[in-house]
C-alpha positions in Angstrom: -1.9 -61.5 27.7 1.7 -61.2 28.7 4.6 -58.9 27.5 6.2 -62.0 25.9 3.2 -62.1 23.5 4.4 -58.8 21.9 7.5 -60.4 20.4 9.7 -57.8 22.2 13.5 -58.1 22.4 14.7 -60.2 25.4 16.5 -57.2 26.8 13.2 -55.2 27.0 11.5 -58.1 28.7 14.3 -58.3 31.2 14.0 -54.6 31.9 10.2 -54.9 32.4 10.7 -57.7 34.8 13.3 -55.8 36.7 10.9 -52.8 37.0 8.2 -55.0 38.4 5.9 -54.9 35.4 4.2 -58.4 35.3 1.5 -58.0 32.6 0.4 -55.3 30.2 -2.3 -52.8 31.0 -5.4 -52.4 28.7 -3.9 -49.5 26.8 -0.6 -51.4 26.3 -2.5 -54.5 25.0 -4.3 -52.3 22.5 -1.5 -50.0 21.4 1.8 -52.0 21.3 0.9 -54.6 18.6 -0.4 -51.8 16.3 2.5 -49.5 17.0 5.0 -52.3 16.3 3.3 -52.5 12.8 4.2 -48.8 12.5 0.6 -47.7 12.4 -0.2 -44.1 13.4 -1.9 -44.1 16.8 -4.5 -41.8 18.3 -5.0 -42.9 21.9 -7.1 -41.7 24.7 -5.3 -42.8 27.9 -6.0 -41.1 31.2 -3.3 -40.7 33.8 -2.3 -44.0 35.4 -3.2 -46.3 32.5 0.4 -47.2 31.5 0.6 -45.1 28.4 4.3 -44.3 28.6 5.3 -47.9 28.0 2.7 -48.0 25.2 4.8 -45.8 23.1 8.3 -46.4 24.5 8.3 -50.2 24.0 7.5 -50.1 20.3 9.9 -47.2 19.8 12.7 -49.0 21.5 11.9 -52.2 19.5 12.2 -50.2 16.3 15.6 -48.9 17.3 16.7 -52.5 18.0 15.3 -53.8 14.7 16.8 -51.0 12.7 20.2 -50.0 14.2 21.6 -46.6 13.4 24.1 -46.6 10.5 25.7 -43.3 11.3 25.8 -40.9 14.3 23.1 -38.2 14.2 20.3 -36.5 16.0 17.1 -38.0 17.4 15.4 -40.9 15.7 12.6 -41.0 18.2 11.2 -37.6 19.5 8.8 -37.5 22.4 7.1 -34.2 23.1 5.5 -33.5 26.5 3.8 -30.4 27.9 5.7 -30.1 31.1 9.2 -30.5 32.5 8.1 -32.9 35.2 6.5 -35.2 32.7 9.5 -35.0 30.4 11.8 -35.9 33.3 9.6 -39.0 34.2 9.4 -40.2 30.6 13.2 -39.7 30.2 13.9 -41.7 33.4 11.5 -44.4 32.3 13.1 -44.7 28.9 16.5 -45.0 30.5 15.3 -47.8 32.7 13.8 -49.7 29.8 16.9 -49.3 27.7 19.3 -50.3 30.4 21.3 -52.8 28.3 20.7 -51.4 24.8 23.6 -48.9 24.7 21.3 -46.1 23.4 21.8 -42.4 23.8 18.7 -40.9 25.5 18.6 -37.1 26.0 16.2 -34.6 27.6 15.6 -31.0 26.6 13.3 -28.8 28.8 13.0 -25.2 29.9 14.0 -24.0 33.3 17.5 -25.5 33.2 20.9 -24.2 31.8 21.3 -24.3 28.0 25.0 -25.5 28.0 24.6 -29.2 28.9 21.5 -29.5 26.6 23.3 -28.0 23.7 26.3 -30.3 24.3 24.0 -33.3 24.3 22.4 -32.3 21.0 25.8 -32.0 19.4 26.5 -35.7 20.1 24.6 -38.8 19.0 20.9 -39.0 20.2 18.7 -42.0 19.7 15.7 -40.8 21.8 15.0 -37.2 22.7 12.3 -36.3 25.3 11.5 -32.6 25.1 9.1 -29.8 26.0 8.1 -27.9 22.9 9.1 -24.4 23.9 12.8 -25.1 24.6 13.2 -27.5 21.7 11.7 -24.8 19.3 14.4 -22.4 20.6 17.1 -24.9 19.5 15.3 -25.5 16.2 15.4 -21.7 15.5 19.1 -21.5 16.6 19.9 -24.5 14.3 21.2 -26.3 17.4 18.6 -29.1 16.7 17.5 -30.7 13.5 14.4 -32.9 13.2 15.5 -34.4 9.9 16.4 -37.8 11.4 13.2 -38.2 13.4 11.5 -41.5 12.4 8.9 -41.7 15.3 7.1 -38.7 16.7 5.2 -39.0 19.9 2.9 -36.3 21.3 2.1 -37.1 25.0 -0.8 -35.4 26.8 -1.9 -33.6 23.7 -4.9 -32.1 25.4 -2.7 -30.2 27.8 -0.3 -29.3 25.0 -3.3 -27.5 23.4 -4.3 -25.9 26.7 -0.8 -24.5 27.2 -0.8 -22.9 23.8 1.8 -25.2 22.1 -0.2 -26.0 19.0 1.7 -23.9 16.5 5.1 -24.9 17.9 4.3 -28.6 17.8 3.1 -28.2 14.2 6.4 -26.4 13.3 8.5 -29.2 14.8 6.4 -31.8 13.0 6.9 -30.0 9.7 10.6 -30.1 10.2 10.4 -33.9 10.9 9.2 -34.6 7.4 10.9 -37.9 7.2 9.0 -39.5 10.1 7.6 -42.9 9.5 5.2 -43.1 12.4 3.2 -40.7 14.7 1.6 -41.4 18.0 -0.7 -39.0 19.9 -1.8 -39.7 23.4 -4.4 -37.6 25.3 -6.5 -37.9 28.5 -9.5 -36.9 26.5 -10.5 -37.0 22.8 -13.7 -35.0 23.3 -14.1 -31.6 21.6 -12.7 -30.4 18.3 -9.3 -29.3 19.5 -7.5 -32.6 19.9 -9.3 -34.1 16.9 -8.2 -31.3 14.6 -4.7 -31.5 16.1 -4.6 -35.2 15.4 -5.9 -34.7 11.8 -3.0 -32.4 11.0 -0.3 -34.6 12.5 -1.4 -38.2 12.0 -1.7 -40.3 8.9 -4.7 -42.6 8.8 -4.5 -43.3 12.5 -6.1 -46.1 14.5 -8.0 -44.8 17.4 -7.4 -46.7 20.7 -9.1 -46.0 24.0 -8.2 -47.2 27.4 -10.9 -47.9 30.0 -13.3 -45.1 29.8 -13.0 -42.4 32.5 -16.4 -43.4 33.9 -15.2 -47.0 34.7 -11.8 -45.8 35.7 -13.5 -43.7 38.4 -15.4 -46.7 39.8 -12.5 -47.7 42.0 -12.3 -44.2 43.5 -14.6 -43.3 46.4 -16.0 -39.9 45.5 -18.1 -37.5 47.5 -18.6 -33.8 48.2 -19.0 -31.4 51.1 -21.2 -28.4 50.7 -19.5 -25.2 51.9 -21.4 -22.0 52.9 -18.4 -19.7 52.2 -14.6 -19.5 52.0 -14.1 -19.7 55.8 -16.3 -22.7 56.0 -14.6 -24.4 53.1 -11.1 -23.8 54.7 -12.3 -25.3 58.0 -13.6 -28.4 56.1 -10.2 -28.7 54.3 -8.3 -28.5 57.6 -10.5 -31.1 59.2 -10.0 -33.5 56.2 -6.3 -33.1 56.1 -6.0 -34.0 59.8 -7.7 -37.4 59.3 -5.5 -40.4 59.9 -6.3 -42.1 56.6 -5.0 -39.1 54.6 -1.5 -40.5 54.0 -0.7 -38.5 50.9 -3.0 -35.9 49.4 -3.0 -33.6 46.4 -5.2 -30.5 46.9 -6.2 -28.8 43.7 -6.5 -25.0 43.6 -7.6 -22.8 40.7 -4.9 -20.1 40.5 -1.2 -19.6 41.3 -2.0 -16.8 43.8 -4.6 -19.0 45.5 -2.0 -21.7 45.9 0.4 -19.3 47.8 -2.4 -17.9 49.9 -3.7 -21.4 50.9 -0.2 -22.5 51.7 0.3 -19.7 54.2 -3.1 -20.4 55.8 -2.4 -24.1 56.2 1.1 -23.5 57.6 -0.6 -21.1 60.2 -2.9 -24.0 61.2 0.1 -26.3 61.7 -0.5 -28.3 58.6 2.8 -28.8 56.7 2.5 -28.8 53.0 4.5 -28.2 49.8 3.1 -26.4 46.7 3.7 -26.3 43.0 2.8 -23.3 40.7 3.1 -23.1 37.0 5.5 -20.1 37.3 8.0 -21.7 39.7 11.7 -22.2 38.8 12.5 -25.8 37.9 14.7 -26.2 40.9 12.0 -25.2 43.3 9.4 -27.4 41.6 11.6 -30.5 42.0 12.3 -29.5 45.6 8.6 -29.3 46.3 7.8 -32.6 44.6 10.8 -34.2 46.3 9.5 -33.2 49.8 6.1 -34.7 48.9 7.4 -38.0 47.4 9.9 -38.6 50.2 7.1 -38.1 52.8 8.5 -35.0 54.4 5.1 -33.5 53.9 1.9 -35.4 53.0 0.0 -32.6 51.4 0.8 -31.0 48.0 -1.1 -28.0 46.8 -1.1 -27.5 43.0 -2.8 -25.9 40.0 -3.9 -28.1 37.1 -1.0 -26.9 35.0 1.6 -27.4 37.7 0.3 -30.9 38.5 0.9 -32.2 35.0 3.5 -34.9 35.0 3.1 -35.9 38.7 3.3 -39.6 38.5 3.0 -41.1 42.0 1.2 -44.4 42.7 0.4 -44.0 46.4 -1.8 -40.9 46.4 -4.5 -41.7 48.9 -6.6 -38.6 48.4 -7.4 -35.9 45.9 -9.2 -32.9 47.3 -10.8 -30.4 45.0 -10.5 -27.2 47.1 -11.5 -25.3 44.0 -13.7 -27.1 41.5 -12.2 -27.6 37.9 -13.5 -25.7 34.9 -14.7 -28.8 33.1 -15.9 -32.3 33.7 -13.0 -34.0 31.9 -10.5 -32.1 34.1 -12.3 -33.4 37.1 -11.8 -37.0 35.8 -8.1 -36.3 35.1 -7.6 -34.8 38.6 -9.2 -37.7 40.5 -7.3 -40.2 38.3 -4.2 -39.4 40.3 -5.5 -41.5 43.2 -6.7 -45.2 43.0 -3.7 -46.2 40.9 -1.8 -49.5 40.5 -4.9 -51.5 41.7 -5.3 -49.4 44.9 -8.5 -47.8 46.1 -8.5 -44.0 46.2 -10.6 -41.1 47.6 -11.7 -38.0 45.8 -13.4 -35.2 47.8 -14.8 -31.9 46.4 -15.6 -28.8 48.5 -18.5 -27.2 46.7 -19.8 -23.7 47.2 -23.1 -22.4 45.7 -21.4 -21.0 42.6 -19.9 -24.4 41.9 -23.3 -26.2 41.4 -23.4 -25.7 37.7 -20.0 -27.5 37.1 -21.0 -30.1 39.7 -24.1 -30.9 37.7 -22.0 -31.2 34.5 -19.5 -33.6 36.3 -22.3 -35.8 37.6 -23.8 -36.1 34.1 -20.3 -36.8 32.6 -19.5 -39.6 35.1 -23.1 -40.8 35.0 -23.5 -40.9 38.7 -24.5 -38.5 41.5 -21.8 -37.6 43.9 -22.7 -38.4 47.5 -23.3 -35.4 49.9 -21.5 -35.8 53.2 -21.2 -33.6 56.3 -18.7 -33.4 59.1 -20.2 -33.1 62.6 -19.6 -29.6 63.8 -19.0 -28.3 60.3 -22.5 -29.0 58.8 -23.6 -26.3 56.2 -26.2 -23.9 57.4 -27.5 -23.2 53.9 -29.5 -25.6 51.8 -27.9 -26.9 48.6 -28.2 -24.3 45.8 -30.2 -25.4 42.8 -28.8 -25.1 39.3 -30.9 -22.5 37.4 -32.6 -23.9 34.4 -33.1 -22.1 31.1 -36.6 -20.7 30.8 -38.5 -21.8 27.7 -39.3 -18.9 25.5 -43.0 -18.8 24.7 -43.7 -18.7 21.0 -46.8 -16.8 19.9 -49.5 -18.4 17.7 -48.6 -15.9 14.9 -44.9 -16.9 15.0 -45.9 -20.6 14.9 -48.1 -20.0 11.8 -45.3 -18.0 10.1 -42.8 -20.8 10.6 -45.3 -23.4 9.4 -45.7 -21.5 6.2 -42.0 -21.4 5.6 -41.7 -25.1 6.1 -44.5 -25.8 3.6 -43.0 -23.6 0.9 
């Protein structure tokens, strides 16, 4: 299948060609035809599957097919959980709409209010926004959602994790005239996203990109067992000094741990940048800029801070701290092995991490290889995951339960 098969406007096809997009990804093949029929979409699309074009191309085609009759506010509203992701979606939309003469605006926190308020006063065709700042403008009556025809919720799972559920629902209620909704999430497991989708979508079609288990097949995965924190740090330093580590993201659990690890690595002569969820927007962009430009080849990040990082040539993902759930693990490692390239994901595992490691191995349906570095081999044996003891049921209890069943 080719992009020409979607009956897209020639200007969009020209933009795709100029951007180097030769053929649609799996999620694009599944989503675009349905979205162009104005069906509501519930899509599971992990990072790196091409989901942004999945909703932007149908939205842009809609604006081409049904031109605006009068100036006004946003006809297409895209909500993203983070500023970085909003910036990337906005930039991508501008590239796709190069020759369309559309007004595409962005509203996020962490930047001055003035320019954003000025943009909202003018004509807006597509608005990309983070929920918090947009809700502020909604309450101040600087923004109206009455003209919204297409509502897109990107990375809905993280939207929920960051506590934006009520705000997104409020914005959706204000956009009562919308004709179409699209919700994209890295995972559809659990009740949270499904309940969220039920409240926002109307008779949606569920679309799934390649399952995380097969996505991870092109990524080399293994673990190193660590005896303690000092051992784990020594393992990390050794790994980061390897020649094949061209560009690595190191995941850490907390904001404080990010700052601490940054200082420790700098002391070891390993240059790195870091991103924390509480950083000012300017500092976040500076850190990401140093990493993308190759000034440093290591980026330390928490899961929240890393949302929206969209870089194709990440060679390694290193889990310095293990994630809290198996699907977060899959989302983390999905940042490497993109655009057809091979990637490497390495986890540093202490004894207390064995329970989540066991869950991850069950989730991805494969055991992770154990490897050791000469000179840094663990002294302790691998910790075993404690199993739940079966409670012995007495004969009297069994008899009592049998009587109840037979009544």
